[in-house]
Structures are given as C-alpha cells and as structure tokens.
C-alpha positions in Angstrom: -58.9 128.7 -15.1 -55.3 126.9 -16.0 -53.1 126.9 -13.1 -49.4 126.1 -12.9 -48.2 124.4 -9.5 -44.3 124.3 -10.0 -42.5 121.9 -7.5 -39.4 123.9 -7.6 -37.0 120.9 -6.1 -38.4 118.8 -8.7 -36.1 117.6 -10.9 -35.3 117.8 -14.4 -36.8 114.2 -15.0 -39.8 115.0 -13.3 -38.8 111.7 -10.6 -40.5 112.5 -7.3 -38.9 111.8 -3.9 -40.4 114.3 -1.5 -43.6 115.1 -2.7 -44.7 118.8 -1.5 -47.7 119.1 0.8 -48.1 122.8 -0.3 -48.8 122.0 -3.4 -50.9 119.3 -2.8 -53.4 121.2 -0.6 -53.5 124.4 -3.3 -54.4 121.7 -5.8 -57.5 120.2 -4.1 -58.2 123.9 -3.5 -57.7 124.8 -7.0 -59.9 121.3 -8.6 -62.5 121.7 -6.5 -63.6 125.4 -7.6 -63.3 123.9 -11.5 -59.8 124.9 -12.6 -57.3 122.7 -15.0 -54.5 122.3 -12.5 -51.0 121.1 -13.9 -47.5 119.9 -11.7 -44.5 121.3 -14.0 -40.6 121.3 -13.4 -39.1 124.9 -13.0 -37.7 124.2 -16.6 -41.0 122.8 -18.1 -42.9 126.3 -17.0 -39.4 128.3 -18.2 -39.5 126.6 -21.9 -42.1 128.2 -24.2 -45.0 130.5 -24.0 -46.5 129.4 -21.0 -47.5 133.2 -20.1 -50.6 132.5 -22.5 -51.1 129.2 -21.9 -51.5 129.1 -17.2 -53.5 132.1 -15.7 -51.3 131.6 -12.3 -48.8 129.8 -11.1 -48.1 128.8 -7.8 -44.5 127.6 -6.5 -42.7 125.9 -3.9 -39.4 125.6 -3.0 -38.6 123.3 0.1 -34.6 123.3 0.2 -32.5 126.5 0.1 -30.5 125.0 -2.6 -32.7 126.4 -5.1 -33.5 129.5 -4.0 -32.5 130.9 -6.7 -34.3 128.6 -9.5 -37.4 130.3 -6.7 -36.5 133.8 -6.8 -36.8 134.0 -10.8 -39.7 132.6 -10.5 -41.1 135.2 -8.4 -39.4 137.6 -10.2 -41.4 136.6 -13.3 -44.7 136.9 -10.9 -44.8 133.2 -10.1 -46.6 133.3 -6.3 -43.7 131.7 -4.7 -43.3 130.3 -1.1 -41.7 127.0 1.5 -39.0 127.0 3.4 -36.1 127.7 0.9 -37.4 130.4 0.3 -39.9 132.3 2.1 -40.7 131.0 5.7 -43.2 133.8 6.9 -45.2 132.7 3.2 -48.7 131.2 5.3 -51.6 129.6 3.2 -55.3 130.8 3.9 -57.1 128.6 6.4 -59.0 127.2 3.5 -56.7 125.9 1.5 -54.4 125.0 4.6 -57.4 122.8 6.1 -58.6 121.2 2.9 -57.4 117.5 2.0 -54.2 117.5 0.0 -54.7 116.4 -3.7 -52.9 113.0 -3.6 -53.2 112.4 -7.0 -50.8 115.5 -7.9 -47.7 113.3 -7.2 -49.7 110.3 -7.9 -49.5 108.9 -4.8 -52.6 106.3 -3.1 -51.3 104.5 -0.8 -49.7 107.4 1.5 -51.0 110.2 3.1 -48.9 113.4 4.4 -49.7 115.7 7.1 -48.9 117.9 10.4 -51.1 117.3 13.5 -48.6 119.8 15.1 -46.6 123.0 14.3 -44.0 124.5 16.3 -41.4 123.5 18.8 -40.6 125.2 22.4 -37.3 124.3 22.1 -35.7 127.0 19.9 -32.6 125.3 18.9 -29.9 127.6 16.8 -29.7 125.7 13.5 -33.4 125.0 13.0 -35.7 126.7 11.4 -38.9 125.8 12.9 -38.8 128.2 15.9 -39.1 131.2 13.7 -41.6 129.3 10.7 -44.1 128.1 13.3 -43.6 129.3 16.2 -42.1 128.5 19.5 -45.0 126.6 20.9 -45.9 123.1 20.0 -49.2 123.5 19.2 -52.4 121.1 17.8 -53.3 122.1 14.1 -55.5 119.5 12.7 -57.3 116.0 13.3 -55.8 112.9 11.6 -59.0 112.7 9.7 -58.5 116.4 7.9 -55.5 114.8 5.6 -55.6 111.0 6.1 -58.6 108.9 4.3 -57.7 105.6 5.0 -54.5 105.2 3.1 -52.4 102.2 4.2 -49.3 104.4 4.9 -49.3 107.4 7.0 -45.9 109.9 6.8 -45.8 112.4 10.0 -44.2 115.3 9.6 -44.8 116.8 12.9 -41.1 119.3 14.4 -41.9 118.0 18.1 -45.3 116.1 18.9 -44.6 115.2 22.2 -44.3 119.0 22.9 -47.9 119.5 22.5 -50.2 119.5 25.3 -52.8 117.5 23.1 -50.0 114.7 21.9 -51.9 111.5 24.2 -55.0 112.3 22.3 -53.3 112.6 18.5 -51.7 109.7 19.0 -54.7 107.8 19.6 -55.7 108.9 16.3 -52.9 107.7 14.8 -52.9 104.0 16.8 -56.4 103.6 15.4 -56.0 104.3 12.1 -54.3 101.1 11.7 -51.8 102.2 9.4 -48.1 102.1 9.0 -46.2 105.0 10.4 -43.7 106.6 9.6 -42.5 109.5 11.9 -40.5 111.4 9.1 -39.3 114.5 11.5 -38.5 113.0 14.8 -39.3 112.9 18.2 -38.4 114.8 21.3 -36.7 111.9 23.3 -36.3 113.5 26.1 -39.9 114.1 26.7 -40.9 110.3 26.6 -42.2 108.8 29.5 -44.1 105.7 30.5 -47.8 106.6 29.0 -46.7 108.1 25.7 -44.5 105.3 25.3 -47.2 102.5 25.8 -48.8 104.5 23.1 -45.5 104.0 20.7 -45.4 100.7 21.1 -49.0 100.1 20.1 -48.7 101.7 17.2 -48.0 100.0 13.6 -44.6 102.1 13.6 -42.9 101.8 10.2 -40.4 104.4 10.6 -39.5 106.2 14.3 -36.9 108.4 14.1 -35.3 110.3 17.7 -32.3 113.4 17.1 -29.0 113.2 19.3 -28.1 116.9 17.8 -25.8 118.5 20.7 -22.9 115.8 22.1 -22.9 117.2 25.4 -26.9 116.6 26.1 -26.3 113.7 28.4 -29.8 113.7 29.1 -31.0 113.1 24.9 -28.1 109.7 25.4 -30.3 108.3 28.8 -33.4 108.7 27.6 -32.1 106.9 24.4 -30.9 104.2 26.3 -34.4 104.3 28.7 -36.2 103.7 25.0 -34.1 100.9 24.2 -34.7 99.2 27.5 -38.6 100.0 27.9 -39.8 99.6 23.8 -41.0 96.5 21.8 -40.4 98.3 18.8 -37.7 96.3 16.2 -34.1 98.3 16.4 -34.4 97.8 12.8 -37.5 100.4 12.6 -35.7 103.0 14.5 -33.3 105.5 13.3 -31.4 108.6 15.2 -30.4 111.7 13.5 -26.7 112.9 14.6 -26.2 116.7 13.2 -22.8 117.4 12.7 -20.5 120.4 11.4 -22.4 123.2 13.8 -21.0 122.6 17.7 -18.7 119.0 17.4 -15.8 117.8 16.2 -15.1 114.7 14.0 -14.0 112.7 17.4 -17.4 113.9 19.3 -19.7 112.3 15.9 -17.9 109.3 16.2 -18.1 108.5 19.8 -22.1 109.3 18.9 -22.1 107.1 16.0 -20.1 103.8 17.6 -22.2 104.4 21.0 -25.6 104.2 18.5 -24.7 101.7 16.6 -23.4 99.5 19.9 -26.5 100.1 21.5 -28.8 99.0 18.7 -29.7 101.8 17.0 -29.3 103.1 13.1 -27.4 106.4 13.5 -28.2 109.0 10.2 -25.5 112.4 10.0 -26.9 115.1 9.0 -24.4 118.0 8.0 -25.2 121.5 9.0 -24.5 123.7 5.7 -23.4 120.6 3.7 -21.8 122.5 1.2 -19.0 124.2 2.9 -18.4 120.9 5.1 -14.8 119.3 5.6 -14.6 116.7 3.2 -13.9 114.2 6.6 -17.5 115.0 7.4 -18.8 114.5 4.2 -16.7 111.3 4.1 -18.7 110.5 7.2 -22.1 110.9 6.0 -21.3 108.6 3.2 -20.2 105.7 5.7 -22.8 106.2 8.1 -25.9 106.7 5.5 -25.0 103.8 3.2 -26.4 100.8 5.6 -24.1 98.3 3.6 -20.7 99.8 3.7 -21.1 101.4 7.8 -22.6 97.4 8.2 -19.3 95.8 6.8 -16.7 98.3 7.2 -16.5 98.6 11.1 -14.4 101.8 11.7 -14.8 105.2 10.3 -10.8 105.0 9.9 -11.0 101.9 8.2 -13.6 103.1 5.2 -12.0 103.5 2.0 -12.5 107.0 0.8 -12.2 106.3 -2.3 -15.8 104.5 -2.4 -16.5 108.1 -1.5 
C-alpha cells in the first residue's frame, strides 16, 4: 500500500521545525506492515493526480492557523487529526504505543514523546484539559519512544502532577541523555525530593510558566528554585502569557522580575493575530535575546527593529 503522510504545518520548502510525533508513529505502523510511506507538504499532496498514486492519506495539523488547509484535506477524504484541527481524534493503542519512526523527518539523535498526559489545572486559555483530561496520568515508560538517542525532548504538559512522576524522572536520569523539558514543569508542585531529581538530570533546557501576574505562589516558587537549584540559569526559561488577563504593565513587571532574578523570560501571546501592536513588539524585544540583553527597558526598544 502507498501511504501519504501530510504534515499540514510543514512549510512549502519542507524545512522541518517541529516534527509531528503522530505522523512518526503512523509511519512506523505502516512500515511494519510493509507499506511505502511518503512525507508531504499540503502543496505537494495537492499537486498532480495523487489519488491514483496513494492508496491512503493521513494528515496532522498542530497549529490552528493552518486549520483551513486541514479542512480542505478532510473534505477530500484525507484522515485528519491534531490539536489545530480536531482535539477529539485518537490514535488506536497499537499505533499510540509504537516506537516512532524518526527517520521520517531524518532525525537521528533526538527522541520525542510523552511519559504523561493531561493536567489538573484546567486553565481557561489551555486546550490540554479538554484534549487529554483534567488529570495527569502515566501513559508510557521512556523505553517506549527512546532507544539510546543522546537528546530527549519531553512533551508532557504537567509531569509533576502525575503520581508516578518520581519513577519517570528516575528513568530520565538513568537515560544519561540531554533533556529538554519543552512544555514546562509546574513549579508550584516542586518539593525538595523532585527538585533533587531535576538537579541530577542532564538538563539541556528546562521551562516553567508564569501565566497569571497575580499568582504569588508561582513567583515564590521561582525564587525558591533559584536558591536551591544547581541548573545553569542559561538553561532555564519561563513562559510569560500575555494578551489574556494582563496589561502591558503587568507583563513588564513579570519580565523585569524574571530577568533580575536570573531567569530567561519568553513571551507567549494569546490570540496573536488580534493582539495589540505593543504586545507583539514586546514579544519581539524579549524573545530576541541579543536585543533583550542590549536594550535594558522596553520603552527604549527601537520599534523600527520590530
């Protein structure tokens, strides 16, 4: 069988920025049964007489900005899923728990996956609770999607909220791999025991989030982490949610406090397409670290650069 795997978020030039885990799992399953698998952009799939070339087509859309492309494919009979299109679609267990086919994207030294799914927080701006459930639960051991790669990208939404998180963190330590905790750890759930395990990991990048400017517990926990952690400050980033329930003044207070306390803030904009110009400029100033380190105050940032 000839199978087309369409990454809706892949740009026309096919340059991979965010490989899609779902497609890597489908690819592994299809190859195991002897299918021929082809990774395509939307434009590649739509060009030519491809209905005669492929027996089946699957597509994944992670970013909602590409939802119209995903709908076009779905209307053509392509099986489409992904957070940017349909959060209720699930992979069958035999595909969900298969070792991903990293070769689909030419990946050789990095493993991607989830050890837990779900989050008890239920933040109104976040889709995780609706997509994965309002409870953090173990879904895999590390060996399910890691086979000795030197880098691990952990995609869990709230690892520390899972009752099995200590066991899973031990697995990460024992791997000896460089670990990038991409979605952030819930710093409000840190304690002396799990902080010690974090200190024992080979951290490549660690993220926290300070979403609510009025949440003093997050600020206090960030201060405690800086005092007790041995992780290099350059490897610790903090997501800062903007354009949701904060003013520009609120945002700047968090950003300046984080910088002054040794953290690297990273601005996330809710509904970026409709965000005020000032918030988009704030993101450009903060997230471009060369500019952020050279321009001390936002009011001194040259808007023409943005």
